[in-house]
Each structure stands twice: as C-alpha cells, then as structure tokens.
C-alpha positions in Angstrom: 50.0 40.1 10.9 47.8 40.5 14.0 44.6 42.4 14.1 46.3 45.0 16.3 49.1 45.4 13.7 46.5 45.7 10.8 44.7 48.5 12.7 48.0 50.4 13.7 49.7 50.2 10.2 46.7 50.5 8.0 43.4 51.7 9.7 45.0 54.8 11.4 46.1 56.1 8.0 42.3 56.6 7.3 41.4 58.6 10.3 39.4 61.8 9.4 40.9 65.1 10.9 39.7 68.6 10.9 41.8 69.2 7.8 40.6 66.3 5.7 36.8 66.2 6.8 34.3 67.1 4.1 31.3 67.1 6.3 29.3 70.2 7.4 28.5 70.4 11.1 25.8 72.0 13.0 26.5 75.2 14.9 28.8 74.7 17.9 30.3 71.4 16.5 33.4 70.7 14.4 35.4 67.8 13.2 37.4 67.8 16.5 34.2 66.6 18.3 34.3 63.4 16.3 38.1 63.0 16.1 39.5 60.3 18.6 42.9 59.1 17.7 43.2 57.8 21.1 40.7 55.0 20.5 42.1 51.6 20.2 39.6 48.7 19.3 39.7 45.5 21.2 41.1 42.7 19.0 41.1 39.0 19.4 45.0 39.0 19.8 44.8 41.4 22.7 42.0 39.7 24.5 44.2 36.7 25.9 41.4 34.9 27.5 42.1 32.1 29.8 41.5 28.5 28.5 38.2 28.1 30.4 36.7 31.3 29.1 37.6 30.5 25.5 36.2 26.9 25.7 33.0 28.4 27.1 32.9 30.8 24.2 33.7 28.2 21.6 31.1 25.8 22.8 28.5 28.5 23.0 29.1 29.8 19.5 29.9 26.3 17.9 33.1 27.9 16.6 31.5 30.9 15.0 34.3 33.7 15.1 32.0 36.8 15.3 30.0 35.1 18.1 33.3 34.2 19.9 34.5 37.7 19.6 31.3 39.3 21.1 31.2 37.0 23.9 34.9 37.5 24.9 34.4 41.3 24.7 31.0 41.7 26.3 30.7 38.5 28.5 27.0 38.6 27.5 25.9 35.0 26.1 22.6 36.5 24.8 24.4 39.1 22.8 26.9 36.6 21.4 24.1 34.1 20.6 22.1 36.9 18.7 25.2 37.5 16.6 25.4 33.8 15.8 21.8 33.7 14.7 22.1 36.7 12.6 25.2 35.2 10.8 23.5 31.8 10.3 20.4 33.5 9.0 22.4 35.6 6.6 24.2 32.4 5.3 21.0 30.5 4.9 19.4 33.4 2.9 22.5 33.5 0.7 22.1 29.7 0.2 18.4 30.1 -0.8 19.1 33.0 -3.1 22.1 31.1 -4.9 20.2 27.8 -4.9 19.1 26.8 -8.5 15.7 24.8 -8.3 15.8 21.4 -9.8 14.1 20.1 -13.0 12.3 16.9 -13.6 11.0 15.4 -16.9 9.7 12.0 -18.2 12.3 9.9 -20.0 10.7 6.4 -20.6 7.4 4.6 -20.4 6.2 1.1 -20.4 3.4 2.2 -22.7 3.0 5.0 -25.2 2.0 8.6 -25.3 -1.2 9.6 -27.3 -1.7 13.3 -27.8 0.6 14.0 -24.8 -1.3 11.6 -22.7 0.1 8.5 -21.1 -1.7 5.4 -22.4 -2.2 3.0 -19.6 -4.1 -0.4 -19.1 -6.3 -1.3 -16.3 -5.3 -4.6 -14.5 -1.7 -4.0 -15.5 1.2 -2.5 -13.6 2.3 0.4 -15.9 5.7 2.0 -15.3 6.9 5.6 -16.2 10.5 6.7 -15.5 11.4 10.3 -14.6 14.9 12.0 -14.6 15.7 14.9 -12.3 18.6 17.3 -12.6 20.1 20.0 -10.3 22.8 22.4 -11.4 24.1 22.7 -7.8 24.6 19.0 -7.5 22.2 18.7 -4.6 20.7 15.5 -3.3 17.2 15.1 -4.9 14.0 13.5 -3.5 11.0 12.5 -5.7 7.5 13.5 -4.4 3.9 12.6 -5.5 1.0 15.3 -5.1 -0.8 13.8 -2.1 -1.2 10.1 -1.6 -2.9 8.9 -4.8 -4.1 5.3 -4.7 -2.3 2.6 -6.7 0.6 5.0 -7.5 4.0 4.9 -6.2 7.6 6.4 -7.1 10.9 5.4 -5.9 13.9 7.5 -5.6 15.4 6.3 -8.8 12.5 8.0 -10.6 10.4 4.9 -11.4 6.7 5.5 -11.1 4.2 2.5 -11.1 0.5 2.8 -11.6 -2.2 0.2 -11.6 -5.3 2.1 -12.8 -8.9 1.5 -11.4 -11.4 2.9 -13.7 -13.9 3.1 -10.9 -11.6 5.1 -8.9 -9.2 7.2 -11.2 -6.4 9.4 -9.8 -4.6 12.6 -10.8 -0.9 12.1 -11.1 1.6 14.9 -10.4 5.4 14.6 -9.6 8.0 17.0 -8.5 11.5 16.9 -6.9 12.9 18.5 -3.8 16.6 19.3 -3.3 18.6 19.2 -0.1 18.3 23.0 0.3 14.4 22.7 0.2 14.1 24.0 -3.3 11.3 22.5 -5.3 10.7 21.9 -9.0 7.3 22.8 -10.5 4.7 20.1 -10.4 4.9 17.9 -13.6 1.1 16.9 -14.2 0.9 13.4 -16.1 -2.3 13.5 -18.3 -3.5 9.7 -18.6 -5.6 7.8 -21.1 -6.9 4.7 -19.5 -7.9 1.5 -21.4 -10.3 -0.3 -19.2 -10.3 -4.1 -18.5 -12.8 -5.6 -20.8 -12.8 -9.0 -19.0 -11.8 -10.9 -22.2 -15.3 -10.1 -23.6 -14.3 -7.1 -25.8 -11.5 -4.9 -26.8 -10.5 -1.3 -25.7 -11.6 1.4 -28.2 -9.0 3.2 -30.2 -6.9 5.7 -28.3 -8.2 8.4 -30.6 -11.9 7.4 -30.2 -14.4 10.0 -29.0 -16.1 7.5 -26.8 -14.5 8.3 -23.4 -15.2 9.9 -20.1 -13.2 12.5 -18.4 -12.2 13.3 -14.8 -10.1 15.9 -13.1 -11.0 18.6 -15.6 -9.7 16.5 -18.4 -6.5 15.3 -16.7 -7.7 11.7 -16.8 -9.7 10.3 -19.8 -11.2 6.7 -19.7 -11.9 4.9 -23.0 -14.8 2.5 -23.6 -14.9 -1.1 -24.4 -16.1 -2.5 -27.8 -17.9 -5.7 -26.6 -18.4 -9.0 -28.3 -21.9 -9.4 -29.7 -23.0 -11.4 -26.7 -22.0 -8.8 -24.0 -22.7 -5.4 -22.9 -21.7 -2.8 -20.4 -18.8 -0.3 -20.1 -16.4 -3.2 -19.4 -18.3 -6.0 -21.2 -19.0 -7.7 -17.9 -22.7 -8.6 -18.4 -24.2 -10.9 -20.9 -26.6 -9.2 -23.4 -30.3 -10.1 -23.3 -30.9 -10.4 -26.9 -34.7 -10.7 -26.4 -34.9 -7.4 -24.5 -35.2 -5.4 -27.9 -38.3 -7.7 -28.9 -36.6 -9.0 -32.1 -39.4 -11.5 -32.7 -42.9 -10.9 -34.0 -45.8 -10.0 -31.7 -47.1 -13.2 -30.0 -44.0 -15.1 -30.9 -41.8 -16.5 -28.0 -38.2 -15.3 -27.8 -35.4 -17.4 -26.3 -32.1 -15.6 -25.3 -29.0 -17.6 -26.1 -26.1 -18.0 -23.7 -22.8 -16.4 -24.7 -21.3 -19.9 -25.3 -24.3 -20.7 -27.5 -24.1 -17.4 -29.5 -20.3 -17.5 -29.9 -19.1 -14.8 -32.5 -22.7 -14.6 -34.2 -24.4 -11.3 -34.2 -27.7 -13.0 -33.5 -28.2 -13.9 -29.9 -31.9 -15.2 -29.9 -34.1 -17.8 -31.3 -37.7 -17.1 -32.2 -40.5 -19.6 -31.5 -43.4 -20.7 -33.9 -45.3 -17.9 -35.6 -48.5 -16.8 -33.9 -52.0 -17.5 -35.1 -52.7 -15.7 -38.5 -49.0 -15.6 -39.5 -46.8 -18.1 -41.4 -43.1 -18.5 -41.5 -41.5 -17.4 -44.9 -37.7 -17.6 -45.0 -37.3 -17.2 -41.3 -39.8 -14.3 -41.0 -43.4 -14.3 -39.7 -45.4 -13.0 -42.5 -49.3 -12.3 -42.2 -51.3 -15.1 -43.6 -54.1 -14.0 -46.0 -57.1 -16.0 -44.7 -59.3 -14.5 -47.5 -57.6 -16.8 -50.1 -59.4 -19.7 -48.4 -63.1 -20.6 -49.4 -66.1 -20.3 -47.2 -64.4 -17.7 -44.8 -67.1 -15.0 -45.1 -70.7 -15.1 -46.5 -70.1 -11.9 -48.6 -66.9 -9.8 -48.4 -63.6 -10.7 -46.8 -60.9 -8.1 -45.8 -57.5 -9.4 -44.8 -55.9 -7.7 -41.6 -52.7 -8.2 -39.9 -52.9 -11.7 -38.3 -56.6 -12.0 -38.8 -59.5 -10.9 -41.3 -62.9 -9.1 -41.2 -66.2 -10.2 -42.8 -68.6 -7.5 -44.0 -71.9 -7.7 -46.0 -73.3 -6.4 -49.3 -75.8 -3.5 -49.2 -79.2 -4.6 -47.6 -77.6 -7.1 -45.3 -76.1 -7.1 -41.9 -73.5 -9.2 -40.2 -74.5 -11.7 -37.7 -73.1 -10.9 -34.2 -73.2 -14.7 -33.3 -70.3 -15.7 -35.7 -69.3 -12.4 -37.4 -69.4 -14.2 -40.8 -73.0 -14.7 -41.7 -75.0 -12.1 -43.6 -78.7 -11.6 -42.9 -81.3 -9.3 -44.9 -82.3 -6.0 -43.1 -86.1 -6.9 -42.6 -87.0 -5.9 -38.9 -90.5 -6.2 -37.5 -92.3 -3.5 -35.6 -91.8 -5.1 -32.3 -88.0 -4.7 -32.4 -86.8 -1.3 -30.9 -84.9 -0.1 -34.1 -82.0 2.0 -32.5 -81.0 -1.1 -30.4 -81.5 -3.7 -33.0 -78.9 -5.2 -35.3 -81.3 -7.0 -37.5 -84.4 -9.0 -37.5 -84.2 -12.7 -38.2 -87.5 -13.1 -39.9 -87.4 -16.9 -40.3 -87.0 -17.3 -36.5 -88.9 -14.2 -35.7 -86.1 -13.2 -33.5 -84.8 -9.5 -32.7 -81.0 -9.8 -32.8 -79.9 -6.9 -30.5 -76.9 -4.8 -30.4 -74.2 -5.5 -27.8 -75.4 -4.8 -24.2 -79.1 -5.3 -25.0 -80.6 -8.6 -23.8 -84.4 -8.2 -24.0 -86.7 -9.9 -26.5 -87.6 -6.5 -28.2 -84.1 -4.9 -27.7 -85.5 -2.2 -25.3 -83.2 0.0 -23.5 -81.6 -1.3 -20.3 -78.9 0.1 -17.9 -76.4 -2.5 -19.3 -73.6 -1.6 -16.8 -75.7 -2.5 -13.7 -74.7 -6.2 -14.0 -71.0 -5.2 -14.0 -70.5 -7.1 -17.3 -66.8 -6.0 -17.8 -64.3 -8.6 -16.7 -60.9 -8.1 -15.0 -61.7 -4.8 -13.2 -62.4 -2.9 -16.5 -64.6 0.2 -16.6 -68.1 -0.1 -17.9 -69.3 2.9 -19.9 -73.1 3.1 -20.8 -73.9 3.9 -24.3 -77.3 4.5 -26.1 -76.9 1.1 -27.7 -75.5 -0.8 -24.8 -72.1 -0.4 -23.0 -68.4 -0.3 -23.6 -65.6 -1.8 -21.6 -62.7 0.5 -21.2 -59.3 0.2 -19.6 -58.6 2.0 -16.2 -56.9 4.8 -18.1 -59.9 5.5 -20.2 -58.6 4.0 -23.3 -60.5 1.3 -25.4 -59.6 -2.4 -24.8 -57.1 -3.4 -27.6 -58.2 -6.5 -29.4 -54.8 -8.2 -29.1 -53.1 -6.8 -26.0 -56.2 -6.1 -23.9 -55.3 -3.3 -21.4 -51.6 -3.6 -22.0 -51.0 0.1 -22.6 -47.7 -1.0 -24.3 -45.4 -0.2 -27.2 -47.1 3.1 -27.9 -45.7 6.4 -29.1 -47.6 9.3 -27.4 -47.5 12.6 -29.1 -50.2 14.6 -27.2 -49.1 17.5 -25.3 -50.1 15.8 -22.0 -51.3 12.4 -20.9 -51.1 9.3 -18.7 -49.3 6.0 -18.9 -49.5 3.0 -16.6 -48.4 -0.7 -16.1 -50.8 -3.3 -17.3 -54.0 -3.8 -15.2 -53.2 -0.8 -12.9 -54.3 -0.4 -10.1 -54.6 -4.3 -10.1 -51.3 -6.3 -10.3 -49.4 -6.3 -13.4 -49.0 -9.8 -15.2 -45.8 -12.0 -15.3 -43.2 -11.3 -18.0 -44.3 -7.7 -18.9 -42.2 -5.8 -21.3 -44.0 -2.4 -22.2 -42.5 0.6 -23.7 -43.7 4.2 -24.3 -42.1 6.9 -26.3 -43.3 10.4 -25.3 -42.6 12.8 -28.2 -43.5 16.4 -28.7 -44.0 17.7 -32.1 -41.9 20.8 -31.4 -38.2 20.1 -31.6 -37.3 22.5 -28.9 -39.7 21.2 -26.3 -38.9 19.1 -23.1 -41.0 16.4 -21.6 -41.7 16.4 -17.8 -42.7 13.0 -16.3 -44.5 12.8 -13.0 -44.8 9.4 -11.3 -47.6 9.6 -8.9 -47.9 5.9 -7.8 -45.1 3.2 -7.7 -45.0 -0.4 -6.3 -42.8 -3.0 -7.7 -40.9 -6.1 -6.6 -37.5 -4.3 -7.0 -34.3 -4.8 -9.1 -33.2 -6.9 -10.7 -36.6 -8.6 -11.1 -39.2 -5.8 -11.9 -38.0 -2.2 -12.7 -38.8 0.9 -14.7 -36.2 2.5 -17.0 -36.3 6.1 -18.4 -34.2 7.2 -21.3 -33.4 10.7 -22.5 -34.4 10.2 -26.1 -36.5 8.1 -28.6 -35.2 4.7 -27.7 -33.0 2.7 -25.4 -29.9 3.9 -27.3 -30.4 7.3 -25.7 -28.7 8.1 -22.3 -30.3 6.3 -19.4 -31.7 8.8 -16.9 -32.4 6.2 -14.3 -33.5 2.5 -13.5 -36.0 2.5 -10.7 -37.0 -0.3 -8.6 -38.2 0.6 -5.0 -37.9 4.4 -5.0 -38.6 6.8 -7.8 -38.2 10.7 -8.2 -41.5 12.5 -8.3 -40.4 14.5 -11.5 -38.1 13.4 -14.4 -37.3 16.0 -17.1 -35.8 15.4 -20.5 -33.1 17.4 -22.2 -34.9 17.4 -25.5 -38.3 16.6 -27.1 -38.5 12.9 -26.3 -38.4 10.5 -23.4 -38.5 6.6 -23.7 -40.0 4.7 -20.8 -39.6 0.9 -20.4 -41.3 -1.4 -17.7 -39.9 -4.9 -17.2 -41.3 -7.7 -14.9 -40.2 -11.3 -14.3 -42.5 -14.4 -13.7 -42.7 -14.3 -9.9 -44.0 -11.5 -7.6 -46.7 -9.1 -9.1 -47.6 -5.8 -7.5 -49.7 -2.8 -8.3 -47.1 -1.2 -10.8 -47.1 2.5 -11.6 -49.1 5.4 -13.0 -47.6 8.5 -14.4 -48.6 11.7 -16.2 -46.6 13.7 -18.6 -46.5 17.2 -20.0 -44.7 18.5 -23.2 -43.5 22.1 -22.4 -42.4 24.5 -25.3 -38.9 25.9 -25.2 -37.8 29.0 -26.8 -37.1 28.8 -30.6 -36.6 32.5 -31.4 -34.5 33.8 -28.5 -30.9 32.5 -27.9 -30.6 33.4 -24.3 -27.3 33.1 -22.5 -29.0 31.7 -19.3 -32.7 30.9 -19.2 -35.6 31.3 -21.8 -39.3 31.5 -21.1 -42.2 31.2 -23.4 -44.7 33.9 -22.7 -47.2 33.2 -25.4 -47.3 30.7 -28.3 -49.9 32.6 -30.5 -48.5 35.1 -31.1 -45.2 33.7 -30.1 -43.6 35.9 -27.3 -40.4 34.7 -25.6 -38.2 36.5 -23.0 -34.8 35.8 -21.5 -34.5 35.4 -17.6 -31.3 36.3 -15.9 -30.0 34.8 -12.5 -30.2 37.1 -9.5 -26.5 38.0 -9.8 -26.9 39.3 -13.2 -29.0 41.8 -15.2 -30.3 41.8 -18.8 -28.0 43.8 -21.2 -30.0 46.9 -22.2 -28.4 46.8 -25.6 -28.8 42.9 -26.2 -31.9 41.4 -24.6 -30.6 37.9 -25.0 -27.4 38.5 -22.8 -27.1 38.6 -19.1 -24.3 40.8 -17.6 -22.9 40.4 -14.1 -24.2 43.1 -11.9 -20.8 43.1 -9.8 -18.2 42.2 -12.3 -14.5 41.7 -12.0 -12.5 44.5 -10.4 -15.4 46.7 -9.3 -16.8 48.7 -6.5 -20.1 47.4 -5.3 -22.9 49.9 -5.3 -25.8 47.8 -4.1 -26.8 47.4 -0.3 -27.2 43.7 -0.9 -26.6 41.2 -3.6 -24.2 38.5 -5.0 -20.5 38.3 -5.7 -19.7 35.6 -8.1 -16.5 34.4 -9.8 -16.1 35.1 -13.5 -18.4 33.0 -15.8 -20.1 31.4 -12.8 -21.7 28.8 -12.7 -19.5 27.8 -15.6 -15.9 27.0 -15.0 -13.6 30.0 -14.6 -10.5 30.6 -16.8 -6.9 30.2 -15.6 -4.4 33.1 -14.6 -7.3 35.3 -13.2 -7.1 38.0 -10.6 -10.3 39.7 -9.7 -11.2 42.0 -6.8 -14.3 43.5 -5.4 -14.7 46.5 -2.9 -17.9 46.8 -0.9 -17.9 50.2 0.9 -19.2 50.3 4.4 -19.5 52.5 7.4 -18.9 52.1 11.2 -22.5 51.9 12.0 -23.2 49.4 9.2 -20.9 46.4 9.0 -20.9 44.2 5.9 -21.8 40.5 6.2 -20.9 37.8 3.7 -22.0 34.2 3.4 -20.8 31.7 0.8 -23.6 29.7 -0.9 -21.5 27.7 -3.4 -17.8 27.0 -3.8 -15.8 24.7 -6.1 -12.1 25.4 -6.7 -8.8 23.5 -7.0 -8.0 22.2 -3.5 -4.8 22.2 -1.5 -4.0 22.9 2.2 -2.6 26.4 1.8 -5.0 27.4 -1.0 -2.0 28.5 -2.9 -3.3 27.6 -6.5 -7.0 28.9 -6.7 -8.6 30.9 -3.9 -11.0 33.5 -2.7 -9.7 35.8 0.1 -11.8 38.1 2.2 -10.4 41.1 4.1 -12.1 43.7 6.4 -11.3 47.1 4.9 -10.6 48.6 1.5 -7.5 46.5 0.5 -5.5 43.4 1.0 -3.7 45.2 3.9 -6.9 44.9 6.1 -7.5 42.3 8.6 -7.7 38.8 7.1 -11.3 37.4 7.5 -10.7 34.1 5.6 -9.2 32.3 2.6 -11.0 29.5 1.0 -10.6 26.9 -1.8 -11.8 23.4 -2.5 -15.5 22.4 -2.3 -16.1 22.6 1.5 -18.7 25.4 1.9 -17.6 27.8 4.7 -20.2 27.7 7.3 -19.5 31.0 9.1 -20.9 34.4 8.3 -18.0 36.9 7.9 -18.6 40.5 9.0 -16.3 43.5 8.4 -15.1 45.9 11.1 -17.3 48.7 9.5 -14.8 50.3 7.0 -15.8 48.1 4.0 -14.9 44.6 2.8 -12.4 43.6 0.1 -12.6 40.3 -1.9 -9.9 38.9 -4.0 -10.2 35.8 -6.3 -7.2 34.2 -8.0 -6.7 31.2 -10.2 -3.6 29.5 -11.6 -3.3 28.1 -15.2 -4.2 24.4 -14.4 -7.2 22.9 -12.8 -10.5 25.1 -12.6 -14.1 24.7 -11.3 -17.4 26.6 -10.9 -15.7 29.1 -8.5 -17.9 30.7 -5.8 -21.2 32.4 -5.2 -21.5 34.7 -2.0 -24.4 36.9 -0.7 -23.5 40.2 0.9 -25.7 42.6 3.0 -24.7 46.1 4.0 
C-alpha cells in the first residue's frame, strides 16, 4: 500500500469537523476555520523525481529517508541536512541511554593479596590479570590512569609491573566500550617488597615497618638486613666500630662483611689501654693499689688509674704526686701560695702557677703558659687552663668535648679544639636532654666548616641516640636552626684521617611545651611559676568560647561570610579533608566594592578536568554566576580573582578516594 493510499483510506477518517470538535474557540472563530479536507500531503510515491534528482538527494542524505523526503519536497539542501543531523543525534542519544557500561575486575595474580593489597617484589616482573564484561557485547579496550612508569596492560587484560621503590606509582585500570562508555576506575593498592641485594630479606607483609605513598595506596616494606649490612635495602656494609663498642682508649677494627659472615659481632677490639687488663674478653679496671710502694700513705683506686693522698699533718709532693711531706713552713714562704715547706732543703714548694722562691703572687698568665690554644684563667693561687668553651680540661680527653649528656636548659657544644682544626679520627657525641618530658630542643649552629661527606660530617637525630629518626647529615651546608619533636636531640660529629678544618660551634635551648592544655592547634607557655598556658589559633580560626582548647573555623562549611577580609579554608585544613564532601561559601559584595580572592595553598587530587576533587569560584551569589576558575592538584593559582561586584560564591567538592590538605585562600571586600 502506498503512502497516498494510507492517507486516503485511513488518515481522512480522523479529520476533525465542526460536529466532532471538542475544542473551544475564541470569539469570531469556529472549527470551520481549521477544517481543510481539501489538503492532500505530498508523499514519496507522488513525487516521481527524476533519476538525477533522486541520486543527488540520496548522496546528500546518505540514504536517510526523512532527509531525502525533505530535500525532494523543499529542494533546500541545508534544510534536509538539518533533518539528517537531528535524526542522527536522536539515534546517538538513544544508543548512549540504552548502553550498559562495562565492568572490570581482577581474576588472577602472579603474587598474592595481603589485606586487599597486591603483594609485588622489586626487581621482578609481576603480573595481574583483569577480566572485563559488557552486557551489550560491545568491543572493549583496557586503559591505565595516565602513563605510569614500569606498568603496562595489553588488550587481553594482562597487566605487568616492575616496581621501583625509589619511584613508586599508583595503579588504576578501567575499560572503554565501542559506544564510549567507561567502567569506574579500579584502583589496585600495592604492597611492595624491596630488593634487598641478597644482603637481607623483606619484612613480613603484616609488618608495621613500612612507608606509604599516594595517601596509602602504595605501601613499601623494609628489609631485615644481615648483621654486616645496613640501609633500607641492605646495600651498605655496617661500620661496627661506629657505635664505639670497645673501651675508651682501645682500638676498634671493623670487619668486612666476608670476615664477619653470619656472626652478630663485626668488630675486633685491640689491647686494653693503660690502667686496664683483659678479663674474659673485656677491659676491666686494674687496681694499682694492690701493688706495693705505689703511694707513701693512702692509695685510692680510680677508673684506669689511682690517686695518692696523705695522712693528717702531711701534704702531697707536686713533683711526683706520691710522696708525703710534713706541713712545717717557714715564715719566708707566702702561706696562701705555698703547698708546703721542705725543711731539710729549706725550699718553698709553691702551688701551681707560682714560680718565685718565696711563692709570692705573680700574674701567671702573662707568659701564656697554656698549650694548644687553651684559655688561661688567673686564680689567687696561680692559673687554670680552660677549653675554648670555658670548660675545664679533661684529664683523659683534654678538650674533646665528647660523649656528654647535657641537661642544662641552655648551653654550647663544639668540635674538638674549636676554633682551631679538629683532630683526625674524631668521633664525638652529645645528647641534649630536657628534664621536662614535654619540652623541645632548639639547636642553632653558628659556625660550620668541614671537609665534606663522606669524610667529615655532623649528624643530628631526633631522640636520645642513633636509633632515633635522622633529622639530617650535614657536610658543607647546614640549617641555622634544628628543632626536635620531643625532649632530646642526639648530635654526632665524625672525621676521617685526612683534611682537618675549623669544625663547628652550636648553642642549644630547651623550651618548655604545654603540659596542662591539650590544644587542637598551638600551645604557648605564658609562665612556669605559677604555670600558665594558653592555646593559640591560626588566623582562619577563633578560640571556642565554651572550650578554650579548641579552635573553630571562622568561615565554616556552607556559610555566608560576614567579615570584610579573612581566610576561606577547606574542612580540617591543614589536615587532610574527608571524602564525599560538598561545601560552599558566599561572600556578599556590592557594585562599588568588588571582592578579590588569592590562593595561598592548595593540595588536592589532580586530573585535567578537576572532576574528582576541586574548588570552583563564581562571580555572584550561586553556581549560576560567571565562572572565575576551577582548580585542583598542587599548582598554586597565580592570578588574583575579582568578582563583578555582586558577591563571590565558592564551592569545594571531594570524591571518596584520594585526599590532601585542601586549600587556603585570602579574600578582601
């Protein structure tokens, strides 16, 4: 049946006449004004176009019937092409709406999964197989998020990954169907076992000794090293003598890894120093007082040595520190400067620093009697040689201000002989400790000159010893100030046997932290006696009037800003924001006072379109105003944004996955 016959036999039966119309008409009109039974539409079978015109229409419309009809009826190619485009768009929209997005999942791995993490090994090609399904039977393509290094996936769903712990990557996979439908991203959390260079083994997968990247998506385990090796990957041989295992004055020889083997001991100690004897492999103090003829009167044993003293009425000879003389001084000796009078020799034995026959007072420092650039301090009975830091000269170490625990609230430490050159093979340690557990130690290095790593260097640890976290190893440049996280700092200075330079000098201060207040941000000690503490809030917050330890955001989420200037920050800033957040801020303005906004910090999940986490700025009072900018990632926007005068509207959104600090922005009105 032709289109014309369909119209004549069926369509005309549904014509609306004056008798059948149910419409109401305006005054002066009736159904007859709209009743045209004489109208006969143009149908394809009545057109009878010539072959040339039909071919032109078919080529133009690529066989699309509605387009061909409109061209044959109107002769207008633009009109016909618009019909074709409308039809094609309708078909494409229907295909998108009817398309079911694909699904992807993990089905097989070359390793294992531990607590939902793919356990992979550095130095090995690890494989993971994915399978993708599509209910429409569309052709599927596997895709990676970005171009992660050392990761690839083929179109059979096999992913390969060769981890590098120095440059870990975040792995995410999805599939695309032939209708441009995408599955959600499937993020693969990884647990990397590092390459321990055959000098150790990877920690247990359940070990807490690990580092994290990409907000916890990637975790890297530590190596358990053989006794002779150290480092995150056991790549360096351990210097067993660095911890000073031998007695003071005893030489220490570090064994090579081959010499040490599986033994837990990697050093050999030399002969015991003077005053000590080897007892079952340990240097034990020798009691010299057990020998005869050591002292004239009284012998007292000390560590590594002994001290002689005299009975009442006698004094010790300064010549040998062993012989005792009777206290019988003649009137010609100046009493306060005289140790004793040697009556048989008629000789005044003067105190240290006095050289005259009668022990009269002399300026004993005029002759610079102190060697090795020591300080000479005059005293009533002579002089005293002091180290450059003002401390007494140690009987064993001289001015090696070494291996000390400093508990004063402030003080100084310096390399041996400073400001003269330090000696060869120096190994000096200082532990700075505050008696208050909640204190912090601030170290200020005011002068620094060393040969440089790996020969001479200064190490600072955040704690009581070298087992604490290493803050830094300094060789040529050093920060002016180093601050501990707790009440102790451990400082180590090491030099080799070649170049010797001035070394370093530093001062330290132990500062008391709060012990009563538990502030959400910063605590300040106003007074220690009586103890007064107060909480300090960042400029974008204020102290809670009902809780003086808590800071509240001045311009919180979903608020209208009342201040003329201030900060807008993401929730929990500078801590990481939570997922699935939507926050907005409206800053009212006026035509004569436009609002300006400048970002001072930003850290969010990054992608080109900012479709996951973002902060968006509009001019006006809603998201329908002109867009001023949309931002994500960590690149700080450099431009200052200004509203058109009717206010500014800011929106922050986050998805449920990766988070960061968020943002901080300063506004003025």
